[in-house]
N, C-alpha and C positions, 0 to 999 in steps of 0.2 A: 686821803687824809681824813681825820676825824676832828670834830670840834671838841675841844677840851671843856669839861664841866667841873664844877666845884666838888662834886662827889665822886670824881673819877678815881681817886686813890692813887695819884701819880705825883712824882716829884719832878719839877721842871729843872733840867740841867742847863739849858741855854735857850735864848730867844733870838730869832732872826727876823728882820723886817720882811714883809711879803714882797717888797719891791726890788728884789735882786735882779741884776742884769739878765737879759734873755740868755738861756742856756746855762745859767749858774744855779746850782742847787746847794747852797751852803748848809742848810739844815739837814738835808739828806746825807751830805758828805760827813758832817759832824756825827750824825747818828750811826752811820756805817763804821766810823772809827770806834765809837763806843761799843758797838756790837762786836767788832773784832777783838776788843779787850774783854769781852764776856758779859757786858751789860745788855739787858734786853731793851735797848733804846728804840723809840719810834718817834715819828714826827706827827704832830697834830696841829690843826689850825685854830688859833684863837681869833675868832671873828671880831670881837670887840676891840682888840688892839691891832688888828690887821697884821698879825705876826705868826710865824711858824714856831712852834715850841718843840724842843726835843725833850721827851719825858721818859721816865722809867717807873714801873710800878713800885708803890711804897710797901706793899705787903700788909698794910693796915686794913683789915677787913672786920670792922666792928659791926 
């Protein structure tokens, strides 16, 4: 997992609390469904909010 930064150039699709039950990976499962639909989704960790974020690149490279 990567830490998300403000200049990452990614859109957050969904947030999941880091305290999921043992053996449960809801963020990874959500990202896998998005990837199956053709979106380049990946999971990153937002340390400040203690949450996993599912993000896709925005394509905005200024």
